[in-house]
N, C-alpha and C positions, 0 to 999 in steps of 0.2 A: 797499140800498147794499152788499150783501155782496161784490161783485166789486171794489169800490174798495180792498179790503184787499190783493188780489193783482194787480189789473190797474190800468193807468194810463190814465185818461181823457186825451184828446189836446188839451186846451185849455191855452194858455199865457197867463199873466197878463202883459199888455203895456200900458204906459202910453201916453199920447198921444205922448210924445217917441219912445218905442221903436217906435211904429207906423211911423214914417217909414223905419225900417231893418229892420222885421220881415219874416219870410218863413216860409212853411209848407213842411213836408217831406211828400211823399206816401207812400204805401202799403207794406204788408208784403210781403216776398218771400223766396224760398228755394231755389233750385237754381242754375243759372247765370242770374242775373237780368239782363235787358236794360235798358239805360238807367236805372240806379238813380236814385231820387229821393234816398234817403239817399246822399249823395255825388253827386248827380243831375245832370240836364240842365235847362237853362233853357227855359222856354216862350217862344215867339216872341210879340212884341207882337201882340195881336189874335187869337191862336190859340184862346184860351178866353175870349171876351168876357163870358161870364156869371159869371165868378169874382169873388168879393167877399172883401175882407179886413175883419174886424170889429175894432173898437178894444179889445175885452176880450181879444183874443189868440186868436181863432178864425177859421175860414173860413166861407164860405157860397156860395150860388148864387142868381142872380136867378130866383125862381119866377115873378114878374111884374116889370114894371119898377119897381114900388114895394114889393115884398115879397121879403124874403130868406129862403130856407130854410136852416136851420142845425141844430145839435144842441141838445137840451133842456138838457144839462149846461153849455152856454155862457151861458145867460141866467137871469134871475130869473123870478119868478112872472108869470102872465098879468096884463096891465093896461097902463095908460099908462106909458111909459118913454122918457125923452129922453136916457139916459145913454150910448147907443152911437152910434158913427159908422161908416158903411160907406164903404169906399174901393173904387172900381172904375175900369175903363178903362185900367189900366196893369199891366205885369208888374214894373216897377221902382217900388217904393213911394216912391222919392225923386224920381221924375220928376213934373214939373208939367204936361207936355204930354199933354193928354187925360185927366188924372186928375180923377175926380169924387168928391166927399166929401159925404155927406148924413147928417144926424142921424136917429135913430130917433124914432118917436112912440108906438108900441105894441109890445108883445110878446105872443105867444101860445105858451105852453108846453104840450106834449102832456098832456092830462088823465091823471091817474094816474101820471105820471112819478115814480119814486122812486129812480132810479139804476140800475135793471135794466130794459133794454128801453125801448121807447117813447121813444127818444132823438131826438126831432125838435122843432123849434120854428120859429115864423115871427116875423120882425121887419118891422113896417111902417115905411117911410121917410117923411120929411117931404115929399118930392117925388120924382117918377119919375126913374129913371136911363135915359137914352135909349140902351140897349144891348140886344143880343139876350138872350133869356131861355133857360133850360134846362128843357125839358119833363121830366116825371117818368114813370117806368114805372107803369102801372096794372094790369099783370098780371106774373106771374113769367116771362114768355116770354124776358126778357133777363137773367135771374139766373144766367148761366153764361158761359163763355168767358173772354175777357181784357178787363180793365177798365183805364181810365185814371184816374189820380188826379193832383191838382195842388194846390199851395198854397205858402204862405210860412213853413211851420213849420220846426222844427229839422231840420238835415240830418244830424245824428248824435244818438244818444240822449243827452239831457242837454245838448245843444248850444244855441247861440243861434238866435233867430229870424232869418230870412233877408230880405235886401233884395229879391231877385229871386224871382219865382214859379218853382218847380221842378215838373217833371212826371215821371211814371213809368207803367209798365204792370205790372199784377199779375193772376195767374190766379185763377179761382174755386176755392175749397176747399169740399168738401162738408161738411155739418153733421157727419156721422159722423167724418170725418177731423179736422175742427177740434176736436171734443169729445175726441178721443183725445190731444190735446196737453195738457201740464201747465198747469193754470190755466184751461182752457177748458171744463170740464165743465158750467158753468152757462150756456153758450150757449143763447139762447132761440130755438128753431126757429120760423120764421114771422115773427119780429120782427128777427132779426139774420142777417147773411150774412158769411162769411169770405172773404178773398182774400189771397194771398201765396205766396211760394216756400218750400218745405220747408227749403231751405238758408239762408233769410234774405237779408239784403243789400239789400232794397228794401222800403220801408214808409212809411206815414204816421207822423207823430210829433207831439210836443207843438207846438201851434200850428196843426195841421191839422184839429183837431176842427171838425165842422160843415160841412166842405167836401164837395163831391160826389165820388162814385165813378161813372163814367159809361162808356158804350160807344156804338158805332154801332147804330142800329136797322135794320130792313129797308129803309128809305128812305135809309140812309147818313147819317142825322141823329143828333146827339148826344142821348142819353137818360140820365137819372140813375137809377141803380138802388140807390145806397147813400149814406149820410151817415157821414163819419168819426166813429167813436164811441170805441173803446178797443182796447187790446192789451196784451200782456205785454212791457214794454220797447218798443224800436223796432228793427225789422229783425233780430231774433234768429232763429236756427234754430228750426224747429218752433213758431213763435209768430206766426201770421198776424194781419193787421189785422182788426178786427171793425167792421162797418158796419150802420147801421140799414137794414133792408130796406124801401125806399121804397114798393114796390108794396102792401105790407100796409096802409100808412097813407094811400094816395093819396086815397081818398074823404074821410077825416078832414081831410087837409091842404087839400083843395079847399073843404070846408065851412068850415073855420076861416078860410081866406083871404077868403072871402066876407063874413065878419063884421068884418074889419079896415077 
């Protein structure tokens, strides 16, 4: 758990009442950042139908119509768990038109997770959600370029969770560059990937934990390459967002999902 001393996990504690007005803030950035999420732009209804808001104050994505992929630090130990509610189908959490809410039945947290790396988990839902799923990267082929992030998290560091889903884009940051920043020396190559602008201004933040970082694949379809994990503050200069590198764990995720 060493990085929790200097770094901030991006999960926000949100009660059931707060869920109705909550919102995630997306990704880290830094030079002249386009369409910032911190201070950001709203996603259109149906733009990212695979996005999920979780009642503990995190985000997630539909890995299957009945399994949500999120961050390990958002959930408890592996086992039966009916304490979480997944909300999907809307960008406005107060809207009842098209909104789907389903309780959890089981949780699977990455084996060996101790606060450093391996920050992924699965939540099985009581019933399927009839919405498109988000495929995950199985190789490192898409671990570069520009990524999209979205969620209902805080739009400013220390700010309130948001009612509307926000979106932003952030560029890939190499491991070497990321490690050169203060507080990022413990970055785990092969398990974590950085994205953001050196100048800051765009980032994921508290309440965005567990949400996907994604881009277009060669067939122009969305593919998930990261899971919002941690960062030093939100949208600060020389402080990119850190994401679980999904391709590293793709086979483990698939095997775990098959057991739920």
